[in-house]
N, C-alpha and C positions, 0 to 999 in steps of 0.2 A: 409152420414145416419146418423140415427137419434139417435143413443145413443153416436154421438160424443158432440151433446149438452148438457151433464148433467152439471151442474152447470152453464148453462146459462141463466136463470131465471131473473137474474137483469140487462143483456144486452139486452134481447126482451123487459122486461117493459120499459126498457130508451125508446128503439124503438117504442114501443108504445106510450108513451108520445110525443116523436116529432112528430109522424105522426098526432098526433090529434090535436096537435096545427098547423101543416101545412094545413088539413082539414079546420080549422076555420081561415084562410090567413093566419096564421103566419109564414112563414116558417122556417124550420130547419136542420141545418145540424149536421151530427152524424157519428163518426170515429169508427171504432172498429181494436185498435191496438194488434196486436199479433205477438209472434216469431212464426216460422216455426211449423204445425202440430198441433195449439190448434185450430184450427176449426174453422176461422173464416169467412172461405169462404160458409161453412156452414150455419153459424150463420146469413151470409148476408141473402143470399136464404131462409132460414126459415122466418126471416122478412119481405122480400119480397112477399113471399108467403101470410103473415098473413093479408099484408096489400092489399094485390090486390084482394084477397079473401073478407075477412071480413070488409075490411076498403074502398074497391072500388075505390082504386088510380088507375091511367094511371104509369104503368110500362115502363120506358124507362134504360135498361140494359146494360152495359159493362164490359166488362174483359180486362184491361191491359195485355199485354206481353210485356217482354223484346227484342223480335225482331221486335217490333212495335214501340220503345219508342224513334227514331232517325226521324221519321216522324210527322212533326207538324202537327196539329191539328188532329191526329190519332184517339185519345180518344173522341175528339169533333164529329166526322163524327161517330163513334160510336152509342154514344148515341142518333143522331137524325135520325141516320138510321132508330131506330127503334120508331122513333116517329108515324110510320103508315101514310097511305096517308092520312087520314082527317088531321091530324095534319099538316103535309106538305102544305094543301089547304090553311088554315086557317094562315099559317106564313105571314109573309111581305116578299117580295121580298129581296133577299140578303142571304136569311140566308141557299140556297144551294148552292151558291157558296161560300163554303169556301175553302182558300186560299190552297196551298199546301208546301207552304214556310213559313219561321217567317217575317212577315208585319213591315214595319217601326212601332216606338210607337204610332203616332197618326191613322194609319189606324188599328193597335191592338185595338185601344179602341173603332174605329167604328165597328169591326167587333165584339167583346167581345159586346159589346152593342146591337148589332142586335140579335146576339144570346139569349142574357136573353129575347130582348122583343120576339123573337119566340117563346121560352118557357113559358111566360108570357098567352100569346097567349093560347097555349097549355093548359096551369091549369087554363085560364078561364072555360073553359066548364067543365072540370074535374080534381082534385086535382091530382099532379103528384109527383111521387115518382122516382128519378134520383140515381140509385143504380151503383157504380162503385166499381169492385173489382180490387186488387194489384194497388190500387193509385200510390204505388211509382214506378210500370213500365211504366207509361203514359208519353208521350214526355212533354218538359217543357214548351212549351205553354200552349199546355193542362191544366197541372198543375194550370198555372197561371190563365186562366179563370176560373177553380173551385173555387181559391180564388175568383175572380173576381163575380163570383154568391152566393159565401158566403156571402158577403158583403151585399147584394140586398137581402135577401132573405123574410126579415122583414114583408116584404106586400103582399109576394106572396104565394099562396097556395103549395109550393114545398117542399118536402123532399129531403133533397139530404144525401143517405147513402152511406158510403165510409168504404173501409178497406186498410189495412196499415200492411206491414210486419215491423216489430219492429226491426229487425236486420238491414232494410235497413235505417234508419236514418242518413239523411246527414245535414251536419251545413247549408249547400248554398239551403237547400229545400225553393222553392219559392212559398208552397203552402200555402200561407198564410190565417188561418182558423181561420176569429175573434170569440173571445169568446163571443161577445153579442146574439150571433146568432145558436150556436152550442155548441157541447159537444165531448170530448174522450172517451170512454171507451177503458182499457188495461185489455185482458183479461188474467186472469190467470193462470195458471197450475191447473189440477184436482189434487184433495183431493184425497187420498190413499182409502176412501170410493170409490170414482167416477172410480178409475181405477180398483179397484179390481170387479165392475158391469160389466165392460168391458171385462175384462179378464174371466169371470164368464159367459160371454153371450154364448158360443159356447156350444160345446155338453157336457152332464153334464159327468164327470168321478167321483173317488172317492174320499172322500171328502182328503184327502191328496194330488191327484193330484191336485185337484182344489187349495188349500190351499197355495201348493207350484207354481204354475201359478199364480197365483194371487199376491203373495209375490214378484216374481221377475219382474213382470210387473210393480209394485207401487217402486221397488228399483232401475232398470233398465232403466226409462222410463221419472221419471220426472214430473209425468203428464202429459205428451204432447201424447194425443188420437192420432195423427198419429203412433209414437216409438209404443205406445199399438199395435193398429192392425197390423204394420209392426213385431212385437215382437210374437205375438200371430200369424202370419201366418207362424215362420219361426220354430218354437218349434213341435220339434217330441215329440214321448211319451218316457216315461223314465223319467229319475230326470232332476229337472234341469239343464242347461247346468253352466259350471264354465269358459268357454273361447267361445269366438266368432265361432271357428273352429268345436265348436260341435251344433251350431245350424244346422237345417235341409235346410235352405234356405238364401237370402242373404238380402231380404227386409230391415231387422233392420240395419243392416253394410250400405247399399245401401241409406237409408235415411239420416244419421248421414251425408254419407261421402258428399252424392249430397249437402247437407245444407253449407261444409266449404268450399266444391268448387267450389260451383256457386252461391250460394245465400249468404253467409258469406260476410260481409264487411273486408278489409285488417284486419283492428282493431279486428274486432271479431273472425277470423280466429286465427290471432296470440294468443289473451287473452284464447280461447277455447283451440287451443292446450297446452298452457301453465299449464291449468288448470290439461290439463288432461295429462302432463310429471310429473307437482309434483304430482300429484294424483297417478302415477306410481310407483313412488318411498315412502321410511317407513317414510319420516317426513312432516306432513302440511306444508305449504308455508304461510305466510298471503298477506295480500293484495296489502300491496306496493312493497315487491317483486317479489310477481305475477306479475305485472306491470311491473316492472323493467328485468324481466324474459323477459315477451314478448317483450321488447323493446319498452314499449309506454311510460316508466319514470314515477318516484312516484307524477309529479305535474298532471297527471291524474286524482289523487284520492284528494279526500275530508277529512273525517276522519282517524285518521291515524288508527284505530283497525277494518279495511275494513277484514274481512272475504271473502274465495272464495265462500263461500254457500250464502254471500249477492250478487256477481255479479251477473250483467246481463248479456247477450250475447256482449254488446259492451262493457262492462267493468262500466257501472254505476252502484252506490249503489240501490238497488232495497229495502231500508229497508223505510218505510212510512214514518218516522219521521224525516227523512233527506231530505231536500230540494236535487230534483234528475233533471237528464236532460230527454228528453222526451222518453227514453225508461225504464224509473223507475216501479218497481213492475215488468219485466219481469221475465222470469223462471232465476232462478240460475243455473251459470254454473257448480260452486261445486258440489250443489245436482245432475247434470246428470252424470257428471264423476266422481263422488265418485264408480261409479259399472264399476266393470274391462271389462262387455262386453260394455258399452258406451266410456270408455276407449281405446279399442281396437279396436273399430270401427274410433275414431276420428285419433289415430296413426297412423293406415291402409292408411287413407287419405290423409297423409303427407309424404314428402320427406323427404329422410333420412337424408338429410344436412340441412332441418330444424330441423329437431330432435335434432339433435348431435348438433345444436348452442344453442338449447333451453336448452337442457342437461346442456350443458358446464354453463349456463349463471347463472343456478340453483342450480348447485353444487358451483359456487363460491360463490352464495350469501348464502348457508348454511353454506359453509366455513367460509366467513366473518362474521357471525351470531355465531359461536363456535358450530354449532350443532355435534352431534356425529360423527366421520369418516365414521361410517358406512353409514349415512345419504346421506355424503357426496358420497361416493365412489359406492353406488348403482346406482345413475344417471352417473357416469363416466365408469361405467361397464357395463352400456346399449349404450353406444356410442361406446361399442367394438363390437358390432354388426356388425357396419357401417363404420369400419376397421378404425377409429378415435381414432389418439396416442393419451395419455395424451403428452401435450408439454411442461406443465410448472410445478415447482418444487412442489406448493401447491397439484397439481393432485397427484402426485407421493407419496407425503407424505402423502393423503389421504387413498391412497389405501392399502399402507403399514402398518397406524394406522388402518383401517377397517379389513387387514386379519391379524393381532394381537388380535383384540379383537372376530376376528371370532374363531382363533386355542385356545383362552381359555373357548371359549363356545364349543368346540368340533364339529364345524362347517367348517371339512378337506375339504370339497368339496369349499364351498363359498372361503375360505381363498387361496385355489389353483387358483381358478378363477382370484378373485383380485391380485395375487401376477403376475399371467403369464401376466394379463393387465399391471401392474406397470410395468414389464419389457420390455416392448414395447415403453416405452418412451426413447428418448436421453439421457443416461445415463452416468457417470465417469467410467472407467473399475472396480474403488472399488466396489462405490455403486453396480452397475451391477453384480459384483461378492457376494457381502451379500445379495440381495435378490434371487439369484440364492442358495447360500446355504438352506436358509428358504425355499424357492418352494421345494428346491429337499426334503427335510425333511418330507415335506407334501406329495410328490409323490411317496417316496421312497415305503410306505407298499402296494400302491396301484397298480402302476408299478417301481416295481424294476430295469428294466434297463431303463426306462425313467429318472428316480431318479440317479441313477449314470452316464448317458451323460450328465444329465444338472451340476454332479458336477465337470465332466471331464471338461466343458467349463469352471465351475468357474475357475478351477485351472489354465486353459490357460490364463485366464486374468491376471494374475500376472507375471510379469517377477522376480521382488523381491524375493529373498531366505524366507523372516522372512513372506514377505506375503501368498505365498505359503505355508508356513506352518501351517495356519490358516485353511487352506482349505484340506489337506492331511490327517488329523484326521478325517474331518467328509467321504471323499471319503472312504478310506481305511474301513472306521465303515461299511458304505454302500457294499463293496465289502465282508467282514465277512458276514453281514445280507445276502447276496446273496451266500455264501456257495463259495465265489472267495477269499479264505485267502490268497494263495500264491499270487495272486497279489495286493490284500492289503500290504502283506510284502513289496512287489518290489517297489509302491509306496512311502512308507515309508522311505524305504531304498532311494531311487533318489533324494526326496525332501530333505533329511535329511542330503545327503553328497553335497547340493550346501548351507547348513547354515553354517555361520563361528562363530557362538553366543554358546559357548560349553552348557550353562545352558539350551538353546533350544534346543540345539543337544538332551541333557538327556531328556527332556520332551518327544520328539519325540520316543527316544528307548524305553522310558516307555510306552509311549500309544501303540506302536506296539507288546510291551511283550505282553501286556492285548489282543492285538487282535490274538496274536500267541497261544492264550490258545486253540483256534478252530480247530487248526491244531496238529497233534502228533507230527513230527521231529521239526516244528519251535518249537512248545513249550520245549521242551527238551531244546534246545541251547538257546529260549529267558530267560528260567530260570537261564542259565548258567551266561549269559550277567547280569542277573539283581544281582547276588552274589556278580559279581565283582562292578557292580553301586550302590549296597547298601553300600557299604565301604566308595567310594568318592560322592557320590550327595549329590548337595544342600538338606541343610534340609527340606524343602518344596518337595523335589521330593523323597526322602526316603523311607517316609510312603509305595506309591503304591510299590515302589523296593520290601521291605521286606514283603508285602502283596504278592506277587505274588509270593515268594520265600516260604513264609510259606503256599500257597496254594497247592504247590506242593509238599512240605515236608509231609503237611497231606494225601494229596490223594497216596503218595508212601509210607504210615504206618509209617513213622519216626517220628512223633511228637504225643503227646496226646493233646485234648481238652486243659486242662489247658493250658498245655507251649504254644500252638498256643494264648489263650487269654492272655498271659503276652505279646506278642507282637503285639495284635491291640489294645488292649485296650488303654494304654498310648497314642499309635500314634494318637487314634480317638481325642485328645485333642489337638494334635499339629499344627501346620500351615503348609499348603498344597497348593502348585502350583496352583490357579484356573482351569488354562488348565486340571488340572489332578484331580481335587476335585471329578468330576463323578466317573473317575475309580478307585479312591482308594476307595470311599463308596462302591461301586459296590466290590472290593476284600474283605473289612471289613466285608459287609453284608453277603457273601459269608460264610466267615471262622464262623461268628457269629451264623449263619443258623445250620452250621454243628455242632456246638457245643451246639445246642438246647435252644441256647437263640433266640428265634423267634421276642420275641417282641420288644427284642434291632435292630434286624437284618431288620423288618418289619418298624422301625422308619427310619430306614438310608433310606427305598426305598421311604417311604413316605414322605420324606425330599426332595427328588431329582423329584420324578414322578409328572405327574401332577394327578388330579384324574379325573377319567372318567365323561361326554364321551371325553374329549380330549387324542387327541394322545400322546403315547410318542415321544421323538426323537430319532428315531434310528438312527439318525450322530451320534449320539453319544455313544462310545463303552462302556460308564460307564452304562448308561440308559440302553443299552441293558443285561447287567449284572443284575441292578436291577430289571425289570421287571420278571427277573427268578427268582430271589430270591422272591420277592412278591408275587407272582403265588403258590413257592413251600412252603413258609412259610404258605401260609393260607391251602393250602393242606394238610400239617403235622401237623397241628391243626384241621382238619378235619372240617374246614369253603370252603363248596366245593361250595357254590352258590355266596361266595365271587371270588372264584375262577373264575366264569363262567362271572360274574359280572363284574369284573373288567377287563376282559380281549376280551370279546367278543367283544366290538369295537373294536378292533388291528385286531381281528382274519376276523372279517366281510369284514377290508378294505383289507385286503392280498389277497381277492380272485380273480380269474383271472390273473393277470398278476404279481400280489405282490410277497412278499419275502413267504418261506416255514415256518421259524420259527418252526423247530420240538421240541423244548424244550417245546414253551408255546401250542403248540397243543394237548402235550401230558400229559401237567396237567389240561387241560380243558377237554379231552378228560377222564382222570381218575377221574375228577370230577364228568364229566356226570354218569361215569358206577357206581360209589358210590351212586348215587342217583336215581339210578333204569332206566338207558336210555342208556341199552348195545348197544343197535343199532345205537344210535345217535353216539356214543364213536366211535366204529367202523369204522360210516361213517366217521366221523375227521381223524382221522389214516391212511384213506385209500387214502386220497387226499397228502397223500406225497409219493412219488413213490420210490420205494426199491431201482432204479438205481442210484437216487440223492444219498441217504444214502449207497450204496457201494463205490462212489468218493467221500465221504467227510468225513474227519474223526473227524470232530469237535464232541467234547464232548455230542451236542444235541442230535445227532442221538442214540446216547450210551441212553441216558434217555427215547429216543423214544421207542426203543426196549425194555428199563423196562418197562414202561408201559404197553406195547401191551402184554408183557409176563404176568404182571399180571392180565391182562383182559383174557387173554386166560388161564391162570390157574383159575379163578374165574369159567369160561363157562365151567371148566372141560377136555380142548383142553389141557392135559398134555404133550404131544409130542411137539406139537406147540410150548406151554410155555418153555418148557427144550430150545430147538434151540434159542429161542431169546434170553431167560439168557444167553445161553452160548454165543451166536454174542457179545451181551453187554459186557461178560464178555472178549472176544478177542479186543474190542476197548478200554476197561479202559486199559487192562495190554499195548495195544501199546501205551500208554501216561504214564506209570509208575504209573497209579493209581489203586492201590492193596486195598484202606481202604473202608470198606461199610459203608461211612459217606453220599455220594450220591447216589449209586444203588446198594443194597448190593444185587447182582446177584447171589454170592455162596447161600445165602439164600434160593433163591426162585428156585433157582434150585438144591438144595438139597430135597425140599418138591416135586417138580414136580419129583425127580427119586425115593424118599420114594412112591409115588403113581402108580410109574411106576414098582415097586418091585423090585428096585437096591438100599437098604439101605447101602451098603457098601460102593459104590461109595458115596452117599450122604454124608455118615459120615465124608468122606475124606474131600469134600467143606465145611462142617456144623463146624467142628473142624476148619480148616485154615479161614473162616469166624470168629469165636469167639477169636482167637487168634488177629486178627486184629482190632475186635471191642474192645475187652480188651485194647489194646495198645492206641486207640482213648480215651475209658474210659467214654461214654456219656450215660445214661441211654439207648436211644432209641437203639445205634447202640449194645450194648449188651444184651438188651430185645431182640431184632430181631434174633440176631446170637443164643442166647437161646433157643428160639421157634425152629429156625432150627434144632439146636443140639437136642432136647428131641424130635421131631420126626423120625431124623435120629438112634438115638440110641436102642431110645426104652423101655420098659420094666421100672423097677424101675428107673434107671437112668435117663431116660425118663420121670417119672414124676417130680425128682427132680429138674430137667434143667427148664421144664415147670411152676413148683412155682416159679423158683428163677425167670423165663421172668418176670411172671405177679409181684414180689413185685418189679424188677426194675422199669417195663413201668409205674406202678402206681406212681414214682415220673418223668415222663417225659410228653410233652404236645406229648404224642402220642396216641391218644383214638383209632387211626383205629388198630393199631398196641396191643394194650392193650385186646381192643375186639376179633380180630383173636388170639391171645394167650390164653384170658378166653376159648372159644372155643375150643380150641385142649386142654388146659388144665381138661377142665370137659368130653369132650369126653372119654381123657385117662382115669380118674378115674370111668366112667362108665364101661369100657372096662376092669378097674381092679377090677371091683364089689363093689366097692365104689360110689351107684348110687346118693344115697342122697349130698353127698358135688358136685360131679359131677355136677347135677342139678342146684346145689347153683351156681357153678360157669355159666351154661347155661344161669339162670335166670340173673345174675350179668351182662353178657355178653347183653342179651336181652335189659335189660334195659338200660344201657348204649347206644347201638344202636339208641333205639327209642328215649332217649334224642341228641344224637349226629345230625340224620337226621330229625328231626322233622322240618316241614316248619316255625314257628312261633319262634324257637330258635335263641336267639340273635346273631347276626353276628360276629362274631370270636371268638364266646366263647366256651371255651374247655369242656367236659362232667362234669368235675369234678366242675363247677359253679352252682349257685342257680337253682332248678329246674326251669323247665316253662312248662306252661300247654302244652297238643298238642289238637289244635285245627282240625287238621285234620288228617285221616287216614294216620298212618306214614309207609313208603317202602323203598327200597333201599336195598342192595347186601348185607349188613352187618344184615339187620334184618328179611331179608329172611332167611339168612344162619343160626342165631341162632335160629329162628323158626324152622327151616329143623332138627336142633339139637336135640332141645328140645326133636323134636316127634320121632325121631330115637333113643333116650334117653329114650324115655318112659315114657313123660310126659301128662299129660292128662287134656284136656281141660275142667275143671270142675268149676273153680269160677273166680270170676274179681276180679283184684288189682286194688287198687286206686293207680293213680301217686303222690308223694309228698308226704308232712307233713301231710296230711290227710292219710295215710296208715297206721301210726305207731299206735300201740296199747299202750293204758295206760301206761304200764311197759316200752314198748320200749321208749315213751316220755319221762319218769323219768329218764331212765338211759342218752339219750341223751342231758337233758338239762343241767345235772352235768357234761358229756361228755364236753360239748360246755364252760363249766364255767374254765374246764383245768383241773379238777380233773382227778386223774388215775383211769385204771379198779379195783387196789386195794382198794383206796380212796372209790370208787362207790360203791364197794359190802359191806364195813364196815360200809356206809351209810343206804345203804338198806338192810341189812342185807342179801345178796344177795351171794352166792359163785363166784368166779373168774369166772367161767367158764362159769355160765349164764350171767354174764355182757357182754362176749365176744360173745355170741350166738345173744345178743339180739341187741348188737354194728351191731355186720355182719347185720344181717336182716334191721337195720335202715338204712345201708347204702345204701344197696342195693334198698331200698323202696327211699330213700331221691336221689339216683343218685351222691354221693359223695364216695371219694376214702379216705380223710384224714380228722382226727379231727379236722383239725383248717377250716374245709369249715363248719361245724354243728353250730358255731354260726349266718353266715350269713342266712342258710335257714330258721332256726327258728324263727330269724330279721323279715325275709321278711314273713314269717307266722304271726305273731304276728304284722306288720304294715299293713295289709291287702293288701299284693300284691297278685293279681290275679294270677301269676304263681303258687303259694306257697298255699293260702286259702283252705279250704275244697271244697266251692262253685266253686272254678274256676277248682278243678282236675278232671281230667278225668279218668271217670274208662273205662279200656277196659280188652278186652277178652284178656287173658295169658295164658301161657302155662305151668303148674306145674306139 
């Protein structure tokens, strides 16, 4: 094809100069050398065409083939067969009697002489061009004759034009071509511009499609015209393919495969596959290791800084400034196999055993060089496809280390594959059990039963009681997560009964008690044992035993938060057995959360849990507890986006055959519900079947029922919400859990009953809830119970309860409860005829809801922190509820209210500035000559505009505004339409 000759002008000019010399009687030889596909045959034919027409030379043309390479004088016969009848009649006798076997040396000289003399006679009438294509496929005798002729060209009008495949360079090549009578030209790969011209020579497409095709050809063909044409023939419509299987045809694959299987020398093949295999991994491999991996040895190299892209197909350096063997300046293998299509084609042409051997050598070289474990393991993992097990310690260790790195980076699937491959190695039982434990932790979220089976197998690998005791807690935790707490308790008892170490027995008993919290009956029995154990347990075991007893007594309504903290806080500084550490921190974090010490609870969770996207270890019962604390603490402070972000990876992993995790599902569902995604929240909850809940007495299902009730209540489905609240209450009562610290089901049920017109029944529940809440004594629990009590009792007493609830909740990190109570208070005031105060309450609730749900609010911030700008329309359950209440309460959409300090009037700002310095209302009134009531009114309005609830927050608001904080500056404050 004509377009194959792009960038071949220099070679054609060299051929023209040699022809001119031959026509003047000074014969020359010219050799075109090229790797397969670079167009040496097309170049030869073009040079022959030009000289046969414009130069008037007689052409003797021959093309060699591998099939005739064993026949002596096969090439010579082809050359002279093309001389024509006229040339043969002028030739001397003997030229037609070319032997059919290798002659003795003396006879060979005679034959060679007669053949050259015959050619000279032919050239005497008209200059001759002898064109030989694929000289590397010629028989040995003919190659010797070509060399013989080349040494005698000086006085002959003969041009000897040859082509040769560069990859077939042979050390014993007897085609000795003298430099005095000719030269060699090595064809280089086409440049990007020429390749792009080839790619654009077909039918016109869109500019984007043409650009994509050209770029693909440049990158995947390394300047080889034959590959370009093959790839273009294989390309279909649509985007560029990413894999070989995406091509519409097989020509591209066949061209590379044919070269590797048929045309390449053993050396070329080994090095090509080594480059392809090395390129298939994450780490580059330098020239010397590349040769070692190809089993060529480092002695084949010259310079030590050789790169794969500098290698020709036979492994020779292609850089112009370094002396090289004949294949110099050829196509760099690194350049070709840097593209996945070429690598796939090369690897498809190899035998699996050959690839495994290469990958093993490359992995070993990378390991010896100190490469990252992931780079070593990538090659070992590929070997798994061909069932080649890691048979040496360094292989297993590399896979294990790479898996750890993958776990830290959140690549659980990759870590799972690495550990599975590591377990195929011959391992000692203890090592195998350790790897199985780590693998089970990764498999458990995705396939609960598979993870449990692996843990059971790990347990059976140990005969010694102490060793079995290291596996049993992991198996027990997995069984608990699967909802099989009774089986977990059986495993712990069975393993513990075979242990004679008293301290280890107590560790197992305490761990089992933590697991027992997921079963109503087992939980009561476990707490009784923990009471006995706490008095005699070693100091490092006692904290968890005490924590579990405290959890039970707090839930049973027998403790206040202050009393619980006197037990927990000192023990946080005490030494704890490492085997119980996460369990103890999980218990302590739970109690801190119930006591509204959410920051401290969160800190304990963050101390033990990995940051997303890494998944927590669900074979650790303590981590299971901390996951729940972390999610619920974020939900309580209104950090809904954080709840979703931190737990979405784990919930995504559990799809299919994974764990159900009802508590985590309920937390994420509530977060979505609050953000205004009720349909998504319902779908999440619907993934958990009710049959599982009825068969499982775990506290997690009670949390789910409570969450579902809250969602149904917000949607107006009061009867369904009531049913869920009461079902939650029955589940909690079965566990002796009557306190509202975790699931205030009585408050919810009371509100639902009020809506259903049953205030008497509602009041009974509300009063009982308030009694338990006051026992525990935290603002959150008391405020929530007071809200329900206010709704149930109604009238003036109800207003008093709601006012008290708001005042109490202002002291708690409970923004959702505060907003809901403000809405109730505002509506109750409006209903009682105090519309102005009622609308003020509703406005405050609306402002707090906007701040709480603002898309760009600071993660983890409570609504009473420094105001932030609202950069997008804010929606969500609470915002909609506040707006609906304002409309119902008679507010008009008449004015626009600025958020932040920009909204303050001059008088309000003066009063806020004095209040921020610590002055009392009376002192401010005296300084500004204002009545105390006026000061209070201005401060109330300022609190609402700034979105704060306490005087101590004013200084930070004003400080942010004065320092140019965009969230508080007037230029950044967002005006929004408000209901007034």
